C-alpha positions in Angstrom: 16.2 -62.0 27.7 18.0 -61.3 24.9 14.7 -61.9 22.7 12.3 -59.9 25.1 14.8 -56.9 25.4 14.2 -56.8 21.8 10.4 -57.5 21.4 10.5 -54.2 24.2 12.1 -51.8 22.0 10.6 -53.2 18.4 7.2 -52.7 20.5 8.2 -48.7 22.2 9.5 -48.3 18.4 6.2 -48.9 16.5 4.5 -46.8 19.9 6.3 -44.0 19.2 5.6 -44.2 15.4 1.5 -44.2 16.2 2.0 -41.4 18.0 4.1 -39.2 16.0 1.6 -40.1 13.4 -1.5 -38.8 15.5 0.5 -35.7 16.4 2.2 -34.5 13.1 -1.0 -35.2 11.1 -2.8 -31.8 12.3 -3.4 -29.4 10.6 -0.9 -26.1 10.8 -4.8 -24.0 11.2 -4.9 -27.1 14.1 -2.1 -25.9 16.1 -2.1 -23.5 18.7 0.2 -19.7 17.8 1.5 -18.0 21.4 -0.2 -14.8 23.0 0.5 -12.4 20.2 -0.5 -14.4 17.5 -3.9 -15.2 18.9 -4.4 -11.0 19.6 -2.9 -10.1 16.3 -5.5 -12.5 14.9 -8.7 -11.3 17.2 -7.0 -7.5 15.9 -7.3 -8.2 12.3 -11.1 -10.1 12.7 -12.2 -6.8 14.3 -10.6 -4.9 11.6 -11.6 -6.5 8.1 -15.4 -6.6 9.8 -15.3 -3.2 10.6 -13.6 -1.9 7.8 -15.9 0.4 6.7 -16.4 2.1 9.8 -12.9 2.2 10.6 -12.2 4.1 7.2 -15.5 6.6 8.0 -13.6 7.2 11.9 -10.2 7.8 9.9 -11.4 10.0 7.9 -13.3 11.8 9.9 -10.0 12.0 12.5 -7.3 13.1 9.4 -9.7 15.9 8.6 -9.7 16.7 12.0 -6.1 16.9 12.1 -5.1 18.3 8.7 -7.5 21.0 9.8 -6.3 21.7 13.0 -2.8 23.0 11.1 -4.8 24.9 8.7 -6.9 26.7 10.8 -4.1 28.5 12.1 -4.9 27.6 16.0 -1.2 25.8 16.2 2.1 26.5 14.0 3.2 23.7 12.0 6.1 23.0 14.6 3.5 23.2 17.3 0.9 20.4 15.4 3.8 18.1 14.9 4.4 18.6 18.8 0.6 17.8 19.3 0.5 15.0 16.7 3.4 13.1 18.7 1.6 13.9 22.1 -1.3 11.9 20.3 0.0 10.1 18.5 -1.9 7.1 19.8 -5.5 6.5 18.6 -8.2 4.8 20.5 -10.9 4.0 17.9 -13.8 1.3 19.1 -11.9 0.2 21.8 -8.8 -0.4 19.7 -5.6 1.0 19.3 -4.0 2.8 16.3 -1.4 5.3 15.6 -1.0 7.9 13.3 1.7 8.9 11.3 3.0 12.2 9.1 5.8 12.4 6.7 6.9 15.6 5.5 8.7 16.3 2.3 11.5 18.6 2.3 11.5 21.1 -1.3 15.2 21.4 -1.9 16.4 17.4 -2.4 13.0 15.8 -2.2 14.1 13.9 1.2 10.7 12.5 2.7 11.4 12.7 6.8 9.2 11.1 9.1 8.2 13.2 12.0 5.2 11.9 13.8 4.9 7.5 13.9 3.8 4.7 16.4 7.6 3.7 16.5 9.0 6.9 18.0 12.9 5.5 17.1 11.2 6.3 13.7 10.6 10.3 13.8 13.2 12.8 12.1 14.8 9.2 10.4 14.7 9.3 6.1 12.4 7.8 4.4 15.3 5.7 2.9 16.6 4.9 6.9 13.1 3.5 7.8 12.8 1.0 5.0 16.0 -0.1 5.8 15.0 -1.0 9.6 11.6 -2.2 8.2 13.1 -4.5 5.5 15.3 -5.9 8.1 12.5 -6.9 10.1 10.8 -8.5 7.5 14.0 -10.1 6.4 13.1 -14.0 7.3 9.5 -13.7 5.5 9.1 -13.9 1.4 7.5 -9.9 1.7 9.7 -6.7 1.1 8.3 -3.0 1.5 8.4 -1.6 -1.6 11.0 1.6 -1.4 8.3 3.9 -3.4 5.6 3.6 -1.0 5.8 7.1 0.4 6.0 8.3 -2.7 3.2 6.6 -3.9 1.3 7.9 -0.6 2.2 11.7 -1.6 1.6 10.9 -5.3 -1.8 9.5 -4.4 -2.7 12.1 -2.0 -2.5 15.0 -4.7 -6.5 13.6 -5.3 -7.3 13.7 -1.6 -8.2 11.2 0.7 -7.2 7.6 -0.9 -5.8 4.5 0.7 -2.8 2.0 0.1 -2.2 -1.7 1.4 1.2 -2.9 2.1 3.7 -4.5 3.8 5.3 -3.1 7.5 6.5 -4.2 10.7 3.6 -3.1 13.2 5.1 -0.8 16.4 2.0 -2.1 18.3 2.3 -5.8 17.7 5.8 -6.0 16.8 5.0 -8.9 14.6 5.4 -8.3 10.6 1.7 -7.7 9.1 -0.5 -6.3 6.2 -1.4 -3.2 6.6 -4.6 -0.9 4.6 -3.4 2.9 5.6 -5.5 5.7 4.5 -4.0 9.5 4.6 -4.5 12.7 2.9 -2.0 15.4 2.4 -1.3 18.5 4.4 -0.1 22.0 3.4 1.2 25.1 5.9 1.2 28.4 4.0 3.3 29.6 6.5 6.1 27.5 6.8 6.2 25.9 3.4 5.9 22.3 4.3 3.9 19.8 2.8 3.5 16.3 3.8 0.8 13.2 4.6 -0.7 12.3 7.4 -2.6 8.8 7.5 -3.5 5.9 10.0 -3.9 2.1 9.1 -5.0 -1.1 10.4 -3.5 -4.6 10.2 -5.6 -6.5 7.8 -2.6 -10.1 7.5 -0.5 -11.4 9.9 2.3 -12.4 7.5 3.8 -14.8 10.6 1.1 -16.8 9.9 -0.5 -16.8 6.7 2.8 -17.6 4.8 3.9 -20.4 7.3 4.5 -24.0 7.0 5.6 -26.9 8.8 8.7 -29.4 8.0 6.7 -32.5 7.7 4.6 -30.9 5.1 7.4 -30.1 3.1 10.4 -32.8 3.6 11.0 -34.9 1.4 9.7 -38.5 3.0 12.6 -40.3 2.1 14.9 -38.4 4.8 12.8 -38.9 7.1 12.1 -42.7 6.8 15.4 -43.1 7.2 16.4 -41.2 9.9 13.9 -43.1 11.9 15.0 -46.3 10.6 18.3 -45.5 12.2 17.1 -44.8 15.4 15.9 -48.5 16.0 19.0 -49.6 14.6 21.2 -47.8 16.8 19.0 -49.3 19.3 19.5 -52.7 18.8 22.9 -51.9 17.8 23.6 -51.0 21.3 21.6 -53.9 22.8 23.4 -56.0 21.0 27.2 -54.7 21.0 27.2 -52.5 24.3 29.8 -54.8 26.0 27.9 -58.1 25.2 26.2 -57.3 28.9 22.0 -57.1 28.7 22.2 -55.5 31.9 19.7 -52.5 33.4 22.4 -50.0 32.1 22.5 -51.1 28.5 18.7 -51.3 28.2 18.3 -47.8 29.6 20.9 -46.6 27.3 19.3 -48.1 24.4 15.4 -46.5 25.5 16.8 -43.0 26.8 18.8 -42.9 22.7 15.4 -44.8 21.4 13.2 -42.1 23.2 15.6 -38.6 22.8 16.4 -39.1 19.0 12.5 -39.9 17.8 11.4 -36.7 20.1 14.1 -34.5 18.6 12.8 -36.2 15.4 9.3 -35.0 15.9 9.8 -31.8 17.0 12.0 -31.4 14.1 8.8 -32.1 11.7 6.6 -30.1 13.6 8.6 -27.1 13.2 7.1 -24.3 11.9 8.7 -21.2 9.6 7.3 -18.6 7.7 8.2 -18.9 3.5 11.5 -16.8 2.9 13.1 -15.7 -0.1 14.7 -18.0 -2.3 18.2 -16.1 -1.5 17.2 -16.4 2.2 16.9 -20.1 1.5 20.4 -20.4 -0.7 22.2 -19.0 2.1 20.8 -21.5 4.3 21.7 -24.3 2.7 25.5 -22.7 1.9 25.7 -22.3 6.0 24.4 -26.5 6.0 27.1 -27.0 3.2 29.9 -24.8 5.1 29.1 -26.8 8.2 30.0 -30.4 7.0 33.8 -29.5 7.5 33.5 -29.4 10.6 31.8 -33.1 10.7 34.3 -34.1 8.9 37.2 -32.9 11.3 35.4 -34.8 13.5 35.4 -37.5 11.3 39.3 -38.0 11.0 39.5 -37.7 14.9 37.1 -40.6 14.9 39.0 -42.5 12.8 42.3 -42.2 14.9 40.5 -43.3 18.0 38.7 -46.1 16.6 42.1 -47.6 15.0 43.5 -46.7 18.9 40.8 -48.7 20.4 41.3 -51.6 17.9 44.7 -52.1 19.3 43.3 -52.4 22.9 43.8 -56.4 24.0 40.8 -55.9 26.4 36.7 -56.8 26.6 36.6 -53.5 24.2 35.7 -55.6 20.9 31.8 -55.1 21.3 32.2 -51.2 22.3 34.9 -51.1 19.1 32.4 -53.0 16.7 29.4 -50.4 18.2 32.0 -47.4 17.8 32.6 -48.5 14.0 28.7 -49.0 13.0 28.6 -45.9 14.6 31.1 -44.6 12.8 29.7 -45.8 9.4 26.2 -44.5 10.3 27.4 -41.4 10.4 29.7 -41.2 7.1 26.2 -42.2 5.5 24.1 -39.5 6.9 27.3 -37.0 6.1 27.0 -38.5 2.4 23.4 -37.8 2.3 23.2 -34.6 3.3 25.9 -33.4 0.6 24.0 -34.5 -1.8 23.3 -31.4 -4.3 20.1 -31.1 -6.1 20.2 -28.2 -8.2 16.9 -28.6 -10.3 14.7 -25.5 -8.4 11.3 -24.0 -10.0 10.5 -21.7 -7.7 11.1 -20.9 -3.5 9.7 -24.4 -2.4 11.6 -26.6 -3.6 14.6 -25.0 -2.1 13.1 -25.2 0.9 12.3 -28.7 0.6 16.0 -29.4 0.0 17.2 -27.2 2.8 15.2 -29.0 5.3 15.8 -32.1 4.1 19.7 -31.6 4.3 19.1 -30.3 7.4 17.7 -33.3 9.2 20.3 -35.7 7.9 23.0 -33.1 9.3 21.7 -33.0 12.5 21.4 -36.4 12.6 24.8 -37.4 11.8 25.9 -35.1 14.9 24.0 -36.7 17.1 25.5 -39.8 16.0 28.7 -38.5 16.6 27.9 -37.6 20.0 26.8 -40.3 20.9 30.2 -42.1 19.9 31.8 -39.7 21.8 29.4 -40.5 24.7 30.7 -44.1 24.5 34.4 -42.8 24.4 34.1 -40.3 27.3 31.7 -43.5 29.7 34.5 -46.0 29.0 37.4 -44.3 30.4 35.1 -43.1 33.3 33.4 -45.9 34.6 36.4 -48.2 33.9 39.2 -46.2 35.2 41.7 -45.7 32.3 44.5 -43.0 32.0 44.0 -41.1 29.0 48.1 -41.5 28.7 48.2 -44.8 28.6 45.6 -45.1 25.9 47.5 -41.9 24.0 
């Protein structure tokens, strides 16, 4: 029976490896994105395919809005109110928004008067750029703080355009935009500013993405995968020296759970971030190691107590001792320092590799705690006698 159980576990493990390879070998482009990204993809394709037609439509609309002010049909305040009421534009069946920025004469401050995100209205450009920066925090992109100043300079030549990174209020996603704009000047009020419309040309969430499997060190993956098999066999060999159905189920559940987690981890998709953000993530992982170090001391104390109990716990004690050693090995593996970074990709590789080993260390310690609690529950041992 012992050999049959071992053979079954090994066959199951090999089958899991084959399934993991089959699904993880797919290119990131073959993976399904959520509905928001699919809609944005269709929107971007439409924009790029009809870029010249959209440019002409935008130019006509901008001239129409500016002439409405210059003709004197509306005073400045009424004109701003009109644009806020008609901020959304339906062009060729797609929705776009108009934006207006007003430049104050005294301190050269720039104020948002009309925008697709109504929360920006009457905010200074400095406040707007802070909000946008937060939205782009976990990408490698940022919006140039001088963007609006560059727009004002370019608008002196009449209708112009510029490309920049932004958080689109219509799609709620970080994008690269191509905006067209022109200058307006109201002689009666003395207000000067720019009015513009833009369209999305790139989805920043999907254009610069990577899967963990594509960047992680293979050594760390191999170690964690082997540990799942090692611990599964350890459970079968040492769990109270009984090859019962419960022991077999415990081993199989552990093997399936850990390999499912490994698959989900390796299949995780992230956008490329900045080196600063990645270094912060590595620092957070290393700081979390302190909590595991504390748990290591607790496990040592409990193992010592287990070794003093003269019952049939020798096999369970041996299992937990090996689990404890495995956890220490993973802990040491996760604190290996690599500082010869040449670019952000090197930092990402290091961070993901450390993250995997650290998480597996947590899983191993959870199994040790499960062994403790399950023993007391099923054997009805009183805690006060143990401690």
